[in-house]
Steps between C-alpha positions, in 0.01 A plus 500: 500500500403665824270770360146582608225276357347816351813571295473374141746228401825633355610354166841554344519460121848442353527516121735670255216598265357838600172431318450184707586688821251776416228255402537287815530807722176645362311169505603403854455849643146505357438172686599666828856375543794715600742457209871573465698433183864431423654505152757222548609231743750716687242775561256224590733362769535848649123552495441156655729577789361850550125444465459133601203437269227243555543365145746536212424476130830449320615464140750227415711658228646835609836666451754525784327270753244254360187380677658160580809678637280714728324190628829316550649790697193512725532128562873492564605830657447553871444871426166413334386232749183686609385513136503124437133460584379777269289330231600560139323484168731469203408663171684435178472526126641145509193277474684180589508447878768232454734776382442683825544183705833444321610828655492312830165623628271233643176650370150375477250618241347730763823700521530581132317721248588569141485834323270642381359478851160346561375743767220272617757229569740751658233621743415139583866420575542814710195412708630143550846613601376772734233281660536503875267391777279793584610662825148634549342155534705404806392792724138465387503129590657576840248777565209270409629226730555746786156657456335158506683388815 
């Protein structure tokens, strides 16, 4: 979101379970990500607006403002318009994705992980969602073409 290519991707984790927040924070930080956590949906909305993360990992069932409510607010409120393209991975103790889809979220399997979290799968999903064309390949190609001309 406009940061230097040398800056590690920023991930926001929103979950009401402190153990899950600590576990994900430690795991993702060890993998080189910049990680921020929020303990409920309302704090998550504030953190989203403030830090503009590259990816959000969000729990479904939380007090005050649920994961689906956070996602709905981002989709509907003009105030959150710039956050609509931030990829999200949903985590839930609810193993049935149909339950989550009933909440009104058009999710594919690649957007959803059950708890306990399979960290290999989580890292795979993060890499997929953060995949971007390498900015370094374009200048190298241009430089090669110019040098050969």
